[in-house]
N, C-alpha and C positions, 0 to 999 in steps of 0.2 A: 504494500500500500504506500503510494507516494504521498508525501506531505508537502505543504507549502511553507517556506520559511519567510517570516516577516522580519526584516532587519530594522531595528528600532533606533531612530535618530532623535528620539525625545518628543515625538508628537503627542499631544493630548488625545489623539484619536487612534493610537496604535492598537489598543485593545479592541476597538471597534472593527479594525481591519480583520483581525483574527476571528472575531465573532461572525462577521459577514461571510468569511470563507467557510466556516463550519456550518453556517446556515445553508450554504449551497451543497453541503454534503461532503466536504473535503477537510481532512485534518490539517491543522495549521499550528505552528509553533512560533513564538516570538523569541528572538535572540538579539544580543547587543549588536549595534552597527559595525563594530570592529572585530566581530568573531573571525578568527583565523580561517583561511580557506580549508585547511585540513579538517577542522571541526564541521564546516559547512558540508564538505563532501561526505562526512560520516552520516549526516542526516539523509543523504540521497534525495534532495528535494526535486519535486517535479516542476516547481516554479519558485521564483523569488520575488518578493515585493519589498521595495524600499519605502519606508514610511516618511511622513513629513517630519519637520523638526523646527526648532526656534532659531537655529543658527543661520549664518550666511555662508555660502560655499566659498566665497572669496575672503572671508575673515581669517585672521591668524589662528583662531581656535576652531576652525571648521571641522566638521566630522566627515570622514571619508571611509568607505568600506575597503576591504581587501580587493584590489583591482582584479584579482584572479577570478572573481565571480562572473566577469563578463566573458570569460573563456570556458566556462563550464558547459556551455551548450544548452542551458535551460532558459526558458522564457523569463524575462525580467520586466517588472512593471514598477516604475518610480512614481510616487505620489508627492506632489508639492516639492518639498526639499529633495525628495528622491528623484524627481524630474531634473532638478538643477544639478544633482550629482551626476546624472547621466550626461547632461549637456556639457558640463565642464570636462568630464572624463574623455569624451569623444571630440574635444576641441572647440566646442561652442563657447558662448560668453553669457554670463549671468551678471546682472547689475541691479542696483536699487531702482525700483519702479517709481516714476513720478507720482503715480496714484496707487497707494496701497489698497488692497482689497480684503475686506473682512465681512463676508456676507454673500447674499445671492448675486449671481451673475447669469447671463444667458450665453450659451455657447452655440456656435454655428458649425455644424458638422460638414466637413469637406466631402463632396459627392461627385461621382462620375456616372453619367447616364441615370441619375436618380438614386443610385445606390451609394452607401457610405464608402469612402475610399479605403477605410480601415475595417478589418474584421472586428476590431475592438468596439465599433459603434454599430454593429449589426442590430437592427430593430430599434435603434435609438434615434429619435427626432431631435431637432434643435430644441433645447429645453434648459430649465434652470439647474444650476449646479451651485455648490458651496465653495467659495474661495476663502483662503486665509493665508495671505502672503504679503511680504513687503518687497521681495525681489522677483525678477522674472527673467526668462531667457530673452536676450536681445540679439543674439547671433546664433543661427542654427548650426549645429555641428554637421560637418560634411558627411554625406551619406544618409541623412535623415530627411523626412518630409513632415509637413504640418498636416494633421488630420482633423483638427478642430481649432477654432479660435473664438475669442470673445472681444468685446469692445475695448478692453484694457490689456488683454493678453493675446496678442496675435498668434503666438505659438503656444496655445493653451494645451494642445495635445500633439505629441510628436512620436515618430517611430522610425526605426531603421528601415531604409528602403534601398532599392537598386541593388548594388553588389553586397550591401550590408544587411539586406532583409533577412538572411539566414540567421542573423544574431537573435532575432525575435526580442528586440529591446523596445520598450514602450514607455512613454512618460506623460503624466497628467499634471497640470497646474492645480486642478481642483481636487476635491476630496470625494471620491465615489462611495466611501464607507459610511458617510453620514446621511440621515434621512432627507435632509434638505436637497440633496442631489437626487432629482426625481427618478432617474434611471440608473442610479449607482450600482444597485445589486445586479441589474442586467449586464452592465458593463463588466463587473467583476466575473460574472458567469461566463461572458464571452471570452474573457482572458483565460480563465481556468479550464473551461470545457472545450472551447473551439480552438483556441490558440495553443494552450499547453497540452491539450488532449487528455486531461485528467478525468478519472471516473468518479462520480459522486457516490462513493460506497462507504462513507464514514458516517457514523452516528454515535451518540453517547453510549448506546448499548454495545456497539461493535468495539468501541474504545475500551470499555470495561472488560469485555471478553478477551481482548488482546492483552491487556495488562495482567489479567489473571494468569494467562498462559505464560507470560514473561516471568511473573513472580514465581510460579511453580518451577520453571526451568532454572531460575537463579538460585532458589532456596534448596531445592532437592529434598534431602531428608534432614536438613539442619533445623535447629530451633531458632525462632526469631523472638526478640524482646522488643516490645513497642511501648514507649512512654506515651501515655494518653492524658490529655488535659480536661477532656469533657467538651472542648470546643469543636467546631465543625470540621476543621482541617484534619486534626489528629483522629477524630472519630471516623470520618470517611476513609482515611488511609487505613485504619485498623480494620474496618469492615471489609474493605477490598482485599487486604492481605488475608484476612480470615477466610474469605470465600475461596482463596487460592490454596491455603495450606492447613486450614482447620485448627486442630489442637496443637499443631506445631508452633502456633503463635501464642505468646504469653504477654498480655497487656498489664501495665503497671500504672495505677493512678495514685499520685502522691498528694496527700493532704498536708500542706506546709504550714497550716495554721493561719494563713492570711486569706482564706476563702470567706465568703459570706456565711452567716449562721446557717448551719445544716446543709450547706451547699454540697459538701462531700457526699452525704447520704443521697441527696437528690441526683447527683451525677451518676452514682452507682445504680440507682433505680432506672435511670435512662439507658445505661449501657448494658445491663444484664439481659433485657429482652432482645437485644441485637445479636445474641448468640456469641458474644465475645468472652474469652477466658480472661477475666479481669481480676487483679488482686489490688486491694486498697492498702496502701502503706500510710500509717499514721506517723508522720515525721514532725508533728507540730513542736514537741518539746525540743527535739534536736535542732530543728531549723531556727526556732526563735532564740535558743541559747547561743547559737553561732552567729546569728544576725546581730 
């Protein structure tokens, strides 16, 4: 099962990108923008998305990914800052825009004989999108073409064309992941299904089944100890591991004396019906003494 890697450049919308991808039925993971190429290869991504971010690509502290990603042969989509990373990498120019955009804008899709010039815009009309940028591409990188523009961003969407079309590199100045972009989910679907050729075979259920298989293979006949707090994260992790290895899992809930009144008892009552093998450790005296 191929996944989609989202390289995070600090956008407030990065989590939304991953969510939209999963809504389409494809598994996605978020990794830091500077993840080494070797680590990216280990994920075996079927596509890569470069998120937006608050920096300027021409600034001294600009964030840049490992340039090797552009040689992996997988489709790449850059969003906002991600578009600007693509443009500068391939020799284009990004500069401060005379008019910063934070809100709705209308894009005009480039067409040929009535059809969108790009597969990215299949079944997408001229429509409202959501902008959030202070910089924009002012010089097109060689070997790229404009596939959509707006009143303020003439190069609102670009992609590798001509001899470079095989790279399958695309860039958007706007944010398709937010609801204010009317056809954003359709655009992401076009990229993932039609361009990247991914199969929408992921669901939370399939993810759980896959993780259970991995846990069983990793643990084998060994015993696992799990510290559990009673919160959502550790409880979900414990239940998942328990489904995989059953009685090989030993959960420990520590009452350190700083819980609310009777909270330890309440947590144990919640955990027991989940079928977990949980032991309560009363460490109040020891913890408070050392504290």
